[in-house]
C-alpha positions in Angstrom: -25.1 -2.8 10.5 -22.5 -2.9 13.9 -22.1 0.7 14.5 -24.1 3.4 15.9 -26.3 5.3 13.2 -25.3 8.5 13.8 -21.5 8.0 13.8 -20.0 8.9 10.8 -17.9 6.3 9.1 -14.9 7.2 7.2 -12.6 5.4 5.0 -9.2 5.8 4.5 -7.2 3.8 1.7 -3.2 2.9 2.9 -4.1 4.0 6.5 -1.2 1.8 7.9 1.2 4.5 8.3 2.4 8.1 7.1 0.0 10.7 6.3 -3.2 7.8 6.0 -2.6 7.1 9.5 -2.5 10.4 10.8 -5.9 11.6 8.9 -7.3 8.3 10.2 -6.3 9.4 13.9 -7.6 13.0 13.3 -10.3 12.0 11.8 -11.0 9.5 14.6 -10.3 12.5 17.1 -13.4 14.5 15.7 -15.7 11.6 16.4 -15.7 9.4 13.1 -15.4 5.5 13.1 -12.7 4.8 11.2 -12.2 2.0 8.4 -8.4 1.5 8.2 -8.0 0.5 4.5 -4.5 -1.7 4.1 -3.3 -4.1 1.6 -0.6 -5.8 4.5 -2.6 -7.8 7.5 -0.3 -7.5 10.2 0.6 -3.6 9.9 -3.1 -3.0 9.1 -4.0 -5.0 12.7 -1.0 -2.7 14.2 -2.8 0.4 13.0 -6.4 -0.4 14.3 -4.5 -1.4 17.3 -2.9 1.9 17.5 -6.0 4.0 16.9 -8.2 2.1 19.3 -5.2 2.6 22.4 -5.9 6.6 21.2 -9.7 6.0 21.7 -10.6 5.9 18.0 -13.7 3.6 17.1 -11.6 2.0 14.0 -11.8 -1.4 12.3 -9.6 -3.2 9.7 -10.2 -3.4 6.1 -8.4 -5.7 4.0 -7.7 -3.3 0.6 -5.3 -3.7 -2.4 -6.2 -0.6 -4.3 -4.8 -2.4 -8.0 -6.8 -5.1 -7.4 -10.8 -5.5 -8.7 -11.3 -8.1 -5.9 -9.8 -6.7 -2.9 -11.9 -3.8 -4.0 -15.2 -5.1 -4.0 -14.7 -6.8 -0.8 -13.5 -3.8 1.0 -16.9 -2.8 0.0 -18.5 -5.3 1.1 -16.9 -5.2 4.1 -17.7 -1.6 5.0 -21.1 -2.2 4.0 -21.4 -5.0 6.9 -19.5 -3.6 9.3 -21.6 0.2 8.8 -24.0 -0.2 6.9 -22.9 2.9 4.8 -20.4 5.6 4.3 -19.7 9.5 5.0 -15.8 9.8 4.0 -13.6 8.8 1.3 -9.7 9.6 1.6 -8.0 8.1 -1.4 -4.9 8.1 0.3 -2.6 5.2 -1.1 -0.1 5.8 -3.1 3.1 5.2 -4.4 6.2 6.9 -6.4 7.4 4.3 -8.0 11.2 3.7 -8.6 13.4 6.8 -8.4 16.9 5.0 -8.7 19.3 5.2 -11.6 17.2 7.8 -13.2 14.4 5.6 -13.3 11.7 8.6 -14.2 13.8 10.7 -17.0 11.5 11.4 -19.2 13.8 11.1 -22.0 14.9 7.1 -20.6 11.3 6.8 -19.0 10.1 2.8 -18.8 6.6 2.8 -19.6 6.2 0.0 -17.1 7.3 2.3 -14.4 4.5 4.3 -15.4 1.6 1.8 -15.6 2.9 0.9 -12.2 2.5 4.2 -10.8 -0.6 5.0 -12.6 -2.4 1.6 -11.4 -2.0 2.7 -7.7 -2.6 6.4 -8.0 -5.2 7.0 -10.7 -6.7 3.9 -11.5 -7.1 2.7 -8.1 -8.7 5.8 -7.0 -11.1 5.2 -9.8 -11.8 1.6 -8.5 -12.3 2.4 -4.9 -14.3 5.6 -5.6 -16.6 3.8 -7.8 -16.6 0.6 -5.6 -17.6 3.1 -2.5 -20.0 5.8 -4.3 -23.3 3.5 -3.7 -22.3 3.3 0.0 -21.5 7.2 0.1 -24.7 8.0 -1.5 -26.5 6.3 1.3 -25.0 9.2 3.7 -26.0 12.8 4.1 -23.1 14.5 3.5 -20.7 12.6 1.9 -17.2 13.7 1.0 -14.4 12.5 -1.3 -10.6 13.5 -0.8 -8.1 12.7 -3.3 -4.6 13.0 -2.0 -2.3 14.9 -4.8 0.5 16.5 -4.8 1.9 19.8 -5.8 4.3 18.0 -7.9 1.3 17.5 -10.1 0.5 21.0 -10.7 1.5 21.9 -14.4 1.5 25.9 -13.1 4.3 25.1 -10.0 6.5 22.3 -10.8 7.8 21.5 -8.2 9.8 19.1 -6.6 12.6 16.5 -9.1 11.9 15.5 -12.1 9.2 12.2 -12.0 8.0 11.3 -15.5 6.1 9.1 -13.7 4.8 10.3 -9.8 4.2 13.9 -11.1 2.0 13.0 -14.2 0.0 10.7 -12.4 -0.8 13.5 -10.2 -1.8 15.9 -12.9 -4.0 12.8 -13.7 -5.6 12.6 -10.2 -6.2 16.0 -10.4 -8.1 16.0 -13.8 -9.9 12.9 -12.9 -11.1 14.8 -9.6 -12.2 17.2 -11.7 -14.1 14.9 -13.4 -15.9 13.4 -10.5 -17.1 16.5 -9.4 -18.4 17.7 -12.8 -20.5 14.6 -12.7 -21.7 14.8 -9.1 -22.7 18.2 -9.2 -26.2 17.8 -8.6 -25.7 15.6 -5.7 -24.6 15.9 -2.4 -21.5 14.1 -2.7 -18.5 16.6 -2.6 -15.0 15.8 -4.3 -12.0 17.9 -4.0 -8.2 17.0 -4.5 -5.7 17.8 -1.2 -2.3 18.7 -1.1 -0.2 17.7 2.3 2.8 19.1 1.3 6.6 17.9 1.8 6.1 15.6 5.1 8.5 13.4 6.7 7.2 10.0 6.1 8.3 6.5 4.9 7.9 7.6 1.6 10.0 10.9 1.2 12.6 9.2 3.1 11.6 10.9 6.1 13.3 14.1 4.5 9.8 16.6 4.5 10.0 19.5 6.9 6.1 18.7 7.6 4.6 16.2 10.3 2.1 13.4 9.0 -0.3 15.7 11.5 0.5 19.2 9.0 0.1 17.1 6.4 -3.2 15.6 7.4 -4.7 18.7 8.4 -6.1 19.7 4.7 -7.9 16.3 3.9 -9.3 16.2 7.5 -10.8 19.7 6.8 -11.9 18.9 3.3 -13.7 15.9 4.4 -15.5 17.8 7.3 -16.8 20.5 4.4 -20.0 22.3 4.6 -22.7 21.2 2.6 -22.0 24.2 0.2 -18.4 24.1 0.2 -16.0 24.0 -2.6 -16.1 21.2 -5.2 -13.5 19.9 -7.6 -11.0 22.1 -6.2 -7.2 21.6 -4.8 -6.5 22.8 -1.9 -3.2 22.8 0.6 -3.1 24.7 4.2 -2.8 27.9 2.3 -5.8 27.9 -0.1 -6.1 26.7 -3.8 -3.4 25.0 -5.5 -2.5 26.3 -9.1 -3.5 23.4 -11.3 
């Protein structure tokens, strides 16, 4: 265990850029040691270097959320370096192809749905279950699932995206199931909506900065022990299901 025992450890998936990187930087800025989970070796290395240059104690974790083997190896890496995990932010996500009406529900290619679900839902389950033994070693463990109000059945925001939007609806539902199962444990699980943020993901069209998008994740990652469980939140408060 190479880290100081009283330093909190956070793993952020998809942390090499965008909102994920901003979450890593924000948690690092309040004293967390941050494990930067990312698939691409070079981008992960560069992200760790950027964080360290900003004074954050960061280390890289090779992590492809669609691979059982990669996720298991990532859990071993976190255990070896840190010995436990205080916060897991499931941020890695994909929109799926959007060109040529590929997410029109009336002409939907189910392979597109499978691909989006594999990262946005199955990936979250894969990573969460691999990391739970490490989270259970922490005194106040937190799990934050990065969702979207496009997954809200009440709000029905954004363009019609029949793979991406339902993936976030399912992620919200999975979040509730985890919260119910872990209700009698210290592990607090919630879903976060970062809002419409200017990143590569949105083609830099959103009005919000990655730092603004990261704020709700950081808040949910640092909830007190009597904080809400199994909810869906943005900066304004509760997001309708």
